[in-house]
PyMOL commands that place a pseudoatom at each C-alpha (Angstrom):
pseudoatom trace, name=CA, resn=MET, resi=1, chain=A, elem=C, hetatm=0, pos=[-48.992, 112.404, 23.719]
pseudoatom trace, name=CA, resn=ALA, resi=2, chain=A, elem=C, hetatm=0, pos=[-48.934, 115.011, 21.089]
pseudoatom trace, name=CA, resn=ILE, resi=3, chain=A, elem=C, hetatm=0, pos=[-47.012, 117.629, 23.591]
pseudoatom trace, name=CA, resn=PHE, resi=4, chain=A, elem=C, hetatm=0, pos=[-44.635, 114.351, 24.118]
pseudoatom trace, name=CA, resn=ASN, resi=5, chain=A, elem=C, hetatm=0, pos=[-44.205, 114.389, 20.215]
pseudoatom trace, name=CA, resn=LYS, resi=6, chain=A, elem=C, hetatm=0, pos=[-43.783, 118.354, 19.639]
pseudoatom trace, name=CA, resn=LEU, resi=7, chain=A, elem=C, hetatm=0, pos=[-40.940, 118.135, 22.471]
pseudoatom trace, name=CA, resn=ALA, resi=8, chain=A, elem=C, hetatm=0, pos=[-39.656, 115.121, 20.730]
pseudoatom trace, name=CA, resn=LEU, resi=9, chain=A, elem=C, hetatm=0, pos=[-39.101, 117.374, 17.417]
pseudoatom trace, name=CA, resn=LEU, resi=10, chain=A, elem=C, hetatm=0, pos=[-37.786, 120.111, 18.924]
pseudoatom trace, name=CA, resn=ALA, resi=11, chain=A, elem=C, hetatm=0, pos=[-35.106, 118.659, 20.910]
pseudoatom trace, name=CA, resn=THR, resi=12, chain=A, elem=C, hetatm=0, pos=[-33.909, 116.805, 17.731]
pseudoatom trace, name=CA, resn=VAL, resi=13, chain=A, elem=C, hetatm=0, pos=[-34.025, 120.635, 15.846]
pseudoatom trace, name=CA, resn=ALA, resi=14, chain=A, elem=C, hetatm=0, pos=[-32.151, 122.168, 18.679]
pseudoatom trace, name=CA, resn=LEU, resi=15, chain=A, elem=C, hetatm=0, pos=[-29.587, 119.178, 18.255]
pseudoatom trace, name=CA, resn=ALA, resi=16, chain=A, elem=C, hetatm=0, pos=[-29.385, 119.437, 14.882]
pseudoatom trace, name=CA, resn=ALA, resi=17, chain=A, elem=C, hetatm=0, pos=[-28.461, 123.349, 14.263]
pseudoatom trace, name=CA, resn=MET, resi=18, chain=A, elem=C, hetatm=0, pos=[-25.544, 122.178, 17.162]
pseudoatom trace, name=CA, resn=VAL, resi=19, chain=A, elem=C, hetatm=0, pos=[-23.747, 119.962, 15.655]
pseudoatom trace, name=CA, resn=SER, resi=20, chain=A, elem=C, hetatm=0, pos=[-24.232, 121.618, 12.241]
pseudoatom trace, name=CA, resn=ALA, resi=21, chain=A, elem=C, hetatm=0, pos=[-22.807, 124.839, 13.946]
pseudoatom trace, name=CA, resn=ALA, resi=22, chain=A, elem=C, hetatm=0, pos=[-20.003, 123.247, 15.661]
pseudoatom trace, name=CA, resn=PRO, resi=23, chain=A, elem=C, hetatm=0, pos=[-16.765, 123.640, 13.762]
pseudoatom trace, name=CA, resn=ILE, resi=24, chain=A, elem=C, hetatm=0, pos=[-15.118, 120.520, 11.667]
pseudoatom trace, name=CA, resn=ASP, resi=25, chain=A, elem=C, hetatm=0, pos=[-11.434, 119.598, 13.237]
pseudoatom trace, name=CA, resn=THR, resi=26, chain=A, elem=C, hetatm=0, pos=[-9.768, 118.374, 10.202]
pseudoatom trace, name=CA, resn=ALA, resi=27, chain=A, elem=C, hetatm=0, pos=[-6.163, 118.357, 11.580]
pseudoatom trace, name=CA, resn=PRO, resi=28, chain=A, elem=C, hetatm=0, pos=[-4.938, 114.337, 11.426]
pseudoatom trace, name=CA, resn=ILE, resi=29, chain=A, elem=C, hetatm=0, pos=[-5.356, 112.741, 14.807]
pseudoatom trace, name=CA, resn=ASP, resi=30, chain=A, elem=C, hetatm=0, pos=[-2.500, 110.914, 16.330]
pseudoatom trace, name=CA, resn=THR, resi=31, chain=A, elem=C, hetatm=0, pos=[-3.194, 107.470, 17.191]
pseudoatom trace, name=CA, resn=ALA, resi=32, chain=A, elem=C, hetatm=0, pos=[0.401, 106.798, 18.923]
pseudoatom trace, name=CA, resn=PRO, resi=33, chain=A, elem=C, hetatm=0, pos=[0.204, 104.713, 22.149]
pseudoatom trace, name=CA, resn=ILE, resi=34, chain=A, elem=C, hetatm=0, pos=[1.178, 106.929, 25.034]
pseudoatom trace, name=CA, resn=VAL, resi=35, chain=A, elem=C, hetatm=0, pos=[3.842, 105.476, 26.671]
pseudoatom trace, name=CA, resn=ALA, resi=36, chain=A, elem=C, hetatm=0, pos=[5.377, 106.860, 29.959]
pseudoatom trace, name=CA, resn=PRO, resi=37, chain=A, elem=C, hetatm=0, pos=[9.396, 106.860, 30.655]
pseudoatom trace, name=CA, resn=ILE, resi=38, chain=A, elem=C, hetatm=0, pos=[10.740, 104.203, 32.466]
pseudoatom trace, name=CA, resn=ASP, resi=39, chain=A, elem=C, hetatm=0, pos=[13.657, 104.389, 34.397]
pseudoatom trace, name=CA, resn=VAL, resi=40, chain=A, elem=C, hetatm=0, pos=[15.324, 101.525, 34.262]
pseudoatom trace, name=CA, resn=ALA, resi=41, chain=A, elem=C, hetatm=0, pos=[19.471, 101.215, 34.701]
pseudoatom trace, name=CA, resn=PRO, resi=42, chain=A, elem=C, hetatm=0, pos=[21.285, 99.374, 31.527]
pseudoatom trace, name=CA, resn=ILE, resi=43, chain=A, elem=C, hetatm=0, pos=[22.390, 95.557, 32.299]
pseudoatom trace, name=CA, resn=ARG, resi=44, chain=A, elem=C, hetatm=0, pos=[26.146, 95.480, 32.230]
pseudoatom trace, name=CA, resn=HIS, resi=45, chain=A, elem=C, hetatm=0, pos=[27.485, 91.876, 32.075]
pseudoatom trace, name=CA, resn=THR, resi=46, chain=A, elem=C, hetatm=0, pos=[30.611, 91.281, 33.934]
pseudoatom trace, name=CA, resn=SER, resi=47, chain=A, elem=C, hetatm=0, pos=[31.747, 87.870, 32.189]
pseudoatom trace, name=CA, resn=ALA, resi=48, chain=A, elem=C, hetatm=0, pos=[32.171, 87.386, 27.705]
pseudoatom trace, name=CA, resn=LEU, resi=49, chain=A, elem=C, hetatm=0, pos=[30.462, 84.686, 26.527]
pseudoatom trace, name=CA, resn=LYS, resi=50, chain=A, elem=C, hetatm=0, pos=[32.412, 82.691, 24.206]
pseudoatom trace, name=CA, resn=ILE, resi=51, chain=A, elem=C, hetatm=0, pos=[30.248, 80.961, 21.301]
pseudoatom trace, name=CA, resn=ALA, resi=52, chain=A, elem=C, hetatm=0, pos=[31.846, 77.952, 19.930]
pseudoatom trace, name=CA, resn=SER, resi=53, chain=A, elem=C, hetatm=0, pos=[31.132, 76.437, 16.846]
pseudoatom trace, name=CA, resn=SER, resi=54, chain=A, elem=C, hetatm=0, pos=[29.339, 72.991, 17.030]
pseudoatom trace, name=CA, resn=THR, resi=55, chain=A, elem=C, hetatm=0, pos=[33.072, 71.437, 16.155]
pseudoatom trace, name=CA, resn=GLU, resi=56, chain=A, elem=C, hetatm=0, pos=[34.922, 73.161, 18.931]
pseudoatom trace, name=CA, resn=ALA, resi=57, chain=A, elem=C, hetatm=0, pos=[31.897, 72.310, 21.438]
pseudoatom trace, name=CA, resn=SER, resi=58, chain=A, elem=C, hetatm=0, pos=[32.195, 68.803, 19.861]
pseudoatom trace, name=CA, resn=GLU, resi=59, chain=A, elem=C, hetatm=0, pos=[36.335, 68.484, 20.716]
pseudoatom trace, name=CA, resn=ASP, resi=60, chain=A, elem=C, hetatm=0, pos=[35.589, 69.846, 24.174]
pseudoatom trace, name=CA, resn=LEU, resi=61, chain=A, elem=C, hetatm=0, pos=[33.064, 67.330, 24.606]
pseudoatom trace, name=CA, resn=VAL, resi=62, chain=A, elem=C, hetatm=0, pos=[35.290, 64.790, 23.897]
pseudoatom trace, name=CA, resn=VAL, resi=63, chain=A, elem=C, hetatm=0, pos=[38.382, 66.442, 25.941]
pseudoatom trace, name=CA, resn=SER, resi=64, chain=A, elem=C, hetatm=0, pos=[36.120, 67.004, 28.999]
pseudoatom trace, name=CA, resn=ALA, resi=65, chain=A, elem=C, hetatm=0, pos=[34.909, 63.247, 28.399]
pseudoatom trace, name=CA, resn=GLN, resi=66, chain=A, elem=C, hetatm=0, pos=[38.490, 62.296, 28.407]
pseudoatom trace, name=CA, resn=GLY, resi=67, chain=A, elem=C, hetatm=0, pos=[39.116, 59.434, 31.197]
pseudoatom trace, name=CA, resn=SER, resi=68, chain=A, elem=C, hetatm=0, pos=[34.736, 59.299, 31.791]
pseudoatom trace, name=CA, resn=SER, resi=69, chain=A, elem=C, hetatm=0, pos=[33.352, 56.040, 31.694]
pseudoatom trace, name=CA, resn=PHE, resi=70, chain=A, elem=C, hetatm=0, pos=[30.003, 55.632, 29.995]
pseudoatom trace, name=CA, resn=SER, resi=71, chain=A, elem=C, hetatm=0, pos=[27.766, 52.758, 30.697]
pseudoatom trace, name=CA, resn=GLY, resi=72, chain=A, elem=C, hetatm=0, pos=[25.068, 50.808, 28.189]
pseudoatom trace, name=CA, resn=ARG, resi=73, chain=A, elem=C, hetatm=0, pos=[24.153, 47.988, 25.943]
pseudoatom trace, name=CA, resn=GLY, resi=74, chain=A, elem=C, hetatm=0, pos=[26.305, 46.397, 23.338]
pseudoatom trace, name=CA, resn=THR, resi=75, chain=A, elem=C, hetatm=0, pos=[25.177, 45.060, 20.065]
pseudoatom trace, name=CA, resn=TRP, resi=76, chain=A, elem=C, hetatm=0, pos=[26.569, 44.244, 16.902]
pseudoatom trace, name=CA, resn=PHE, resi=77, chain=A, elem=C, hetatm=0, pos=[25.601, 45.083, 13.442]
pseudoatom trace, name=CA, resn=THR, resi=78, chain=A, elem=C, hetatm=0, pos=[26.444, 43.856, 9.881]
pseudoatom trace, name=CA, resn=ASP, resi=79, chain=A, elem=C, hetatm=0, pos=[26.304, 47.178, 7.830]
pseudoatom trace, name=CA, resn=SER, resi=80, chain=A, elem=C, hetatm=0, pos=[29.032, 48.389, 5.107]
pseudoatom trace, name=CA, resn=THR, resi=81, chain=A, elem=C, hetatm=0, pos=[29.203, 52.002, 4.967]
pseudoatom trace, name=CA, resn=GLY, resi=82, chain=A, elem=C, hetatm=0, pos=[28.374, 54.493, 8.112]
pseudoatom trace, name=CA, resn=SER, resi=83, chain=A, elem=C, hetatm=0, pos=[27.451, 57.952, 8.826]
pseudoatom trace, name=CA, resn=CYS, resi=84, chain=A, elem=C, hetatm=0, pos=[30.893, 58.795, 8.646]
pseudoatom trace, name=CA, resn=GLY, resi=85, chain=A, elem=C, hetatm=0, pos=[31.464, 58.008, 4.781]
pseudoatom trace, name=CA, resn=THR, resi=86, chain=A, elem=C, hetatm=0, pos=[34.263, 54.974, 5.813]
pseudoatom trace, name=CA, resn=PRO, resi=87, chain=A, elem=C, hetatm=0, pos=[33.324, 52.159, 3.951]
pseudoatom trace, name=CA, resn=PHE, resi=88, chain=A, elem=C, hetatm=0, pos=[34.164, 48.679, 6.189]
pseudoatom trace, name=CA, resn=ASN, resi=89, chain=A, elem=C, hetatm=0, pos=[33.749, 45.147, 6.758]
pseudoatom trace, name=CA, resn=THR, resi=90, chain=A, elem=C, hetatm=0, pos=[32.643, 42.605, 9.365]
pseudoatom trace, name=CA, resn=HIS, resi=91, chain=A, elem=C, hetatm=0, pos=[36.248, 42.345, 10.448]
pseudoatom trace, name=CA, resn=ASP, resi=92, chain=A, elem=C, hetatm=0, pos=[37.148, 45.518, 10.988]
pseudoatom trace, name=CA, resn=LEU, resi=93, chain=A, elem=C, hetatm=0, pos=[37.305, 47.145, 14.524]
pseudoatom trace, name=CA, resn=ILE, resi=94, chain=A, elem=C, hetatm=0, pos=[34.919, 49.789, 14.843]
pseudoatom trace, name=CA, resn=VAL, resi=95, chain=A, elem=C, hetatm=0, pos=[31.658, 50.875, 16.239]
pseudoatom trace, name=CA, resn=ALA, resi=96, chain=A, elem=C, hetatm=0, pos=[28.263, 53.076, 16.188]
pseudoatom trace, name=CA, resn=MET, resi=97, chain=A, elem=C, hetatm=0, pos=[28.085, 55.515, 18.702]
pseudoatom trace, name=CA, resn=ASN, resi=98, chain=A, elem=C, hetatm=0, pos=[24.720, 56.276, 20.197]
pseudoatom trace, name=CA, resn=GLU, resi=99, chain=A, elem=C, hetatm=0, pos=[23.173, 59.119, 18.460]
pseudoatom trace, name=CA, resn=ALA, resi=100, chain=A, elem=C, hetatm=0, pos=[22.872, 61.681, 21.937]
pseudoatom trace, name=CA, resn=GLN, resi=101, chain=A, elem=C, hetatm=0, pos=[26.780, 61.205, 22.127]
pseudoatom trace, name=CA, resn=MET, resi=102, chain=A, elem=C, hetatm=0, pos=[27.840, 61.363, 18.635]
pseudoatom trace, name=CA, resn=GLY, resi=103, chain=A, elem=C, hetatm=0, pos=[26.802, 64.832, 17.820]
pseudoatom trace, name=CA, resn=GLY, resi=104, chain=A, elem=C, hetatm=0, pos=[26.285, 64.561, 14.006]
pseudoatom trace, name=CA, resn=THR, resi=105, chain=A, elem=C, hetatm=0, pos=[29.610, 63.558, 12.573]
pseudoatom trace, name=CA, resn=SER, resi=106, chain=A, elem=C, hetatm=0, pos=[32.166, 65.024, 14.919]
pseudoatom trace, name=CA, resn=MET, resi=107, chain=A, elem=C, hetatm=0, pos=[33.076, 61.776, 17.050]
pseudoatom trace, name=CA, resn=CYS, resi=108, chain=A, elem=C, hetatm=0, pos=[34.005, 59.994, 13.585]
pseudoatom trace, name=CA, resn=GLY, resi=109, chain=A, elem=C, hetatm=0, pos=[37.406, 58.765, 13.833]
pseudoatom trace, name=CA, resn=LYS, resi=110, chain=A, elem=C, hetatm=0, pos=[37.839, 58.848, 17.534]
pseudoatom trace, name=CA, resn=SER, resi=111, chain=A, elem=C, hetatm=0, pos=[38.639, 55.422, 19.429]
pseudoatom trace, name=CA, resn=VAL, resi=112, chain=A, elem=C, hetatm=0, pos=[36.837, 53.948, 22.091]
pseudoatom trace, name=CA, resn=ARG, resi=113, chain=A, elem=C, hetatm=0, pos=[37.820, 51.345, 24.670]
pseudoatom trace, name=CA, resn=ILE, resi=114, chain=A, elem=C, hetatm=0, pos=[35.209, 49.015, 25.231]
pseudoatom trace, name=CA, resn=THR, resi=115, chain=A, elem=C, hetatm=0, pos=[35.017, 46.460, 28.379]
pseudoatom trace, name=CA, resn=SER, resi=116, chain=A, elem=C, hetatm=0, pos=[32.196, 43.526, 29.239]
pseudoatom trace, name=CA, resn=GLY, resi=117, chain=A, elem=C, hetatm=0, pos=[32.724, 40.269, 31.069]
pseudoatom trace, name=CA, resn=GLY, resi=118, chain=A, elem=C, hetatm=0, pos=[36.610, 40.835, 32.087]
pseudoatom trace, name=CA, resn=LYS, resi=119, chain=A, elem=C, hetatm=0, pos=[37.540, 41.348, 28.183]
pseudoatom trace, name=CA, resn=THR, resi=120, chain=A, elem=C, hetatm=0, pos=[38.506, 44.742, 26.445]
pseudoatom trace, name=CA, resn=VAL, resi=121, chain=A, elem=C, hetatm=0, pos=[39.017, 45.845, 23.077]
pseudoatom trace, name=CA, resn=THR, resi=122, chain=A, elem=C, hetatm=0, pos=[40.093, 49.544, 20.991]
pseudoatom trace, name=CA, resn=ALA, resi=123, chain=A, elem=C, hetatm=0, pos=[37.714, 50.391, 18.239]
pseudoatom trace, name=CA, resn=ARG, resi=124, chain=A, elem=C, hetatm=0, pos=[37.292, 53.195, 16.091]
pseudoatom trace, name=CA, resn=VAL, resi=125, chain=A, elem=C, hetatm=0, pos=[33.602, 55.539, 15.885]
pseudoatom trace, name=CA, resn=THR, resi=126, chain=A, elem=C, hetatm=0, pos=[32.716, 55.054, 11.940]
pseudoatom trace, name=CA, resn=ASP, resi=127, chain=A, elem=C, hetatm=0, pos=[28.993, 55.293, 12.280]
pseudoatom trace, name=CA, resn=THR, resi=128, chain=A, elem=C, hetatm=0, pos=[25.789, 56.869, 14.502]
pseudoatom trace, name=CA, resn=CYS, resi=129, chain=A, elem=C, hetatm=0, pos=[23.024, 53.918, 15.843]
pseudoatom trace, name=CA, resn=PRO, resi=130, chain=A, elem=C, hetatm=0, pos=[20.305, 55.280, 16.055]
pseudoatom trace, name=CA, resn=SER, resi=131, chain=A, elem=C, hetatm=0, pos=[18.523, 56.582, 19.336]
pseudoatom trace, name=CA, resn=GLN, resi=132, chain=A, elem=C, hetatm=0, pos=[15.590, 53.838, 19.148]
pseudoatom trace, name=CA, resn=TYR, resi=133, chain=A, elem=C, hetatm=0, pos=[18.127, 51.228, 19.277]
pseudoatom trace, name=CA, resn=CYS, resi=134, chain=A, elem=C, hetatm=0, pos=[21.020, 52.642, 21.219]
pseudoatom trace, name=CA, resn=ASN, resi=135, chain=A, elem=C, hetatm=0, pos=[20.063, 55.020, 24.551]
pseudoatom trace, name=CA, resn=SER, resi=136, chain=A, elem=C, hetatm=0, pos=[22.791, 57.281, 25.746]
pseudoatom trace, name=CA, resn=GLY, resi=137, chain=A, elem=C, hetatm=0, pos=[26.051, 55.203, 26.488]
pseudoatom trace, name=CA, resn=SER, resi=138, chain=A, elem=C, hetatm=0, pos=[25.325, 52.679, 24.335]
pseudoatom trace, name=CA, resn=LEU, resi=139, chain=A, elem=C, hetatm=0, pos=[27.186, 51.294, 21.603]
pseudoatom trace, name=CA, resn=ASP, resi=140, chain=A, elem=C, hetatm=0, pos=[26.383, 49.511, 18.151]
pseudoatom trace, name=CA, resn=LEU, resi=141, chain=A, elem=C, hetatm=0, pos=[29.434, 46.982, 17.903]
pseudoatom trace, name=CA, resn=SER, resi=142, chain=A, elem=C, hetatm=0, pos=[30.923, 45.602, 14.549]
pseudoatom trace, name=CA, resn=GLN, resi=143, chain=A, elem=C, hetatm=0, pos=[30.877, 41.878, 14.236]
pseudoatom trace, name=CA, resn=ALA, resi=144, chain=A, elem=C, hetatm=0, pos=[34.637, 41.541, 15.195]
pseudoatom trace, name=CA, resn=VAL, resi=145, chain=A, elem=C, hetatm=0, pos=[34.186, 44.177, 18.092]
pseudoatom trace, name=CA, resn=PHE, resi=146, chain=A, elem=C, hetatm=0, pos=[31.310, 41.601, 19.408]
pseudoatom trace, name=CA, resn=SER, resi=147, chain=A, elem=C, hetatm=0, pos=[33.098, 38.598, 19.024]
pseudoatom trace, name=CA, resn=GLN, resi=148, chain=A, elem=C, hetatm=0, pos=[36.202, 39.515, 20.684]
pseudoatom trace, name=CA, resn=LEU, resi=149, chain=A, elem=C, hetatm=0, pos=[33.552, 40.343, 24.086]
pseudoatom trace, name=CA, resn=ALA, resi=150, chain=A, elem=C, hetatm=0, pos=[31.106, 37.982, 23.642]
pseudoatom trace, name=CA, resn=PRO, resi=151, chain=A, elem=C, hetatm=0, pos=[29.524, 34.638, 21.255]
pseudoatom trace, name=CA, resn=LEU, resi=152, chain=A, elem=C, hetatm=0, pos=[27.768, 37.193, 18.427]
pseudoatom trace, name=CA, resn=SER, resi=153, chain=A, elem=C, hetatm=0, pos=[24.571, 34.420, 19.406]
pseudoatom trace, name=CA, resn=THR, resi=154, chain=A, elem=C, hetatm=0, pos=[24.477, 36.579, 23.075]
pseudoatom trace, name=CA, resn=GLY, resi=155, chain=A, elem=C, hetatm=0, pos=[23.387, 39.572, 20.829]
pseudoatom trace, name=CA, resn=VAL, resi=156, chain=A, elem=C, hetatm=0, pos=[23.489, 42.183, 23.693]
pseudoatom trace, name=CA, resn=ILE, resi=157, chain=A, elem=C, hetatm=0, pos=[25.759, 42.541, 26.476]
pseudoatom trace, name=CA, resn=PRO, resi=158, chain=A, elem=C, hetatm=0, pos=[26.497, 45.074, 29.012]
pseudoatom trace, name=CA, resn=ILE, resi=159, chain=A, elem=C, hetatm=0, pos=[29.084, 47.604, 28.155]
pseudoatom trace, name=CA, resn=THR, resi=160, chain=A, elem=C, hetatm=0, pos=[31.292, 50.219, 29.984]
pseudoatom trace, name=CA, resn=TRP, resi=161, chain=A, elem=C, hetatm=0, pos=[33.694, 52.010, 27.736]
pseudoatom trace, name=CA, resn=VAL, resi=162, chain=A, elem=C, hetatm=0, pos=[35.875, 55.368, 27.528]
pseudoatom trace, name=CA, resn=PHE, resi=163, chain=A, elem=C, hetatm=0, pos=[37.452, 57.186, 24.717]
pseudoatom trace, name=CA, resn=ALA, resi=164, chain=A, elem=C, hetatm=0, pos=[40.968, 55.803, 24.171]
for i in range(1, 164): cmd.bond("trace and resi %d" % i, "trace and resi %d" % (i + 1))
show_as sticks, trace
zoom trace
């Protein structure tokens, strides 16, 4: 055991001598990652994209929707001012368009022609019907519009409509 301790001590002293005799490098260490060059051809776009403002996009939606027929549920409401900021009363021929198709206020003032049960009426969009009440294709109608299509007591009617 004594020989083992002497050898261990001798090895430790030899190691310490080697470490202390080694020159110390004070140059900064480069920590930048090594990145191999990659040969990638540039991407060339052959067609330009047109980025439209929300108003232009909404107007395009109306133009492309002209002649398209939409189906949903018709309900009626009694509010006095809609999301378009125009005050109205129950005698006005107006509708609240479903949130999905309303596009903020871009449909404000647009005319729609609504049909139900063989009857048709034209009305102006002045409000937004929240998505929890009106799915895509559905409209909330003023009492004046609804009553031209069915008695108010009906409450909900199937409708089809187009932009007029």
